[in-house]
N, C-alpha and C positions, 0 to 999 in steps of 0.2 A: 504494500500500500504506500509506503514512503517513497518508492520509486515513482509511482504515479503522481504523488503530490509534488515531488521534485521536478518531474517533467512538466506538470501543469504550471508550476512556478516559473520554470525556464521559458515556456511559451509566452506567459503573461509578461515577463520581463523583456523578452525579445520584441514583443509586439508593441510595447509602450513607445510612443513617439519620442524622439530626442527633442530637447528644448528648442533647437534651431529649426525643427520641422514646421512647415506651414500647413495649410489645409490638406486634408486627406484626399486621396484619389477616390473617385467614384467607384462603386463596385464594378460597373460595366467597363470602365477604363482599366481597372486593376486586372480583371479577367483577360482583357485584350493584351495587357503587358506580360502577364505570366503564362499565357497560353503556349508560347513557343517552348517553354520548359517542359510542359506536359506532352506536347507533340513530340519532343525529343525522347522523352521517356517511353513513348509508345510507338516510336518509329519502326518501320519495316526493314530498314537497312542502315548500316553504319554511316553511309553518306547522308542519309536523312537526319540522323542524330546530329551530325556536324552542322548541317544547314540550319536546323531549328535552333540549336544552341547559339550559333554565331549570330543569328538574326535577333535573338531575344535577350542575350546577356552581354554584359560589358566584357572587354578583352581580359580584364583582370578578375572576372567573376570567381567567387569562391563558393563551393558547394560543401556545406559543413554537416557532418553526421553526428558531431558532438561539439562541445564548446571549444575544444582545442585541436580538433582533427578536421581539416578542410582540404578538399581537392581543388586543383585549378581546373579550368575548362578542358584542357587537353586530357588530363587524367580521367575526368568525368566522361568525356566522349569515349575514351577507350573502355571504361568499365560498362557504360550503358550499351555500347556496341557489342560487347561480349555477351551481355545478357540476352540479346535478341535471339541467339541460337539456342539458348536454354529455355526461354519462355517466349516463344514467338507471338503468342496471343496476349501479351502483357498489356493491360489497359488501366486507365484511371478514370474515375468518375468524380468530378468536383461536386461536393455536397453542400459546402458553405464557404463563403468568402467574407472576410471582415477587413476593413482598411483602417489604418491608424497612421496618419501622417504619410510618410513615404514607405510604410510597411504594409504588406498584404499577407494576411493569414488565410491559408487554404486548408480546409478539412476535406479530405477526399477518401475514396476507397480504391485500393489497388487490388487487382486480381489477375490470375493467370493459371495456366496449367503447364508445368514444366514437361519437356519432352526428353529429359535426361536427368541426371543427378542435379539437384539444386538444394542449396543450404545444407549440404551434407546428407541429404535424403535421396535414396535411390528412386528412380522413376516409379511412380505408383499409379499413375492415371488420375490421381486426385488433384483438384484445383485448390488454390488458396484465395482468401478474400480477407484483407486487413484494412484497418483504418490508418490513415497517414495524416500527419500535421506538418505543414510547411510554413515557414515565415520567410518571405521574400523582401529584401530591401531593394527599393527602386531608386535608380539614379538616372536622370536624363532620359526617361522613358524605357529604360532597360533594367533587367534584374542584375544587381551588382553583387549580391550575396544571398545565399539560400541556406537556411537552417532547416533540417528535416528530422522527423522522428517517425519510425515505422515499427510495428510489432512483428519482426521477422521470426521471433521464437513461436509466436502463434501460427504464422504461416507454416513453419516446419512441423508443428503439431498437426495442422490440418492435412499436410501432405502425408503424414504417417497415419491419418485417420484416427487421431487421438483427441480431437477438439471438436 
């Protein structure tokens, strides 16, 4: 339970606008700005991953899976491109968007069915469906930094048919 509270606290802290931040983006504009990131996540080819991320993120974009562990755009392109072969039907459904200053918080659902080993689980034919929380910092109309939290342990349990 304390992990959930810590994660919730982190999301709230990251979503709080900085003092220098002016008016919040509209939800419609926020969705338009972050859409290329989700298009990259669900791209059908490595070339498409690159096109979407380069169109929607800054050159120095950071993709952070924890407070102190961030990948740059090239590392993210490589990782997401490799996942295409493992989960070719990977998709996201945006469920909720909140804007606060230059930050966009997205609650979404990720799902897919791996065609081989994934998350250390042998291919089982089972799909996974998990909630994700992303906090995107926007700069000049592009995503400059993304913080994200996913419950990959739950996905692994679903793939093992234990959840």
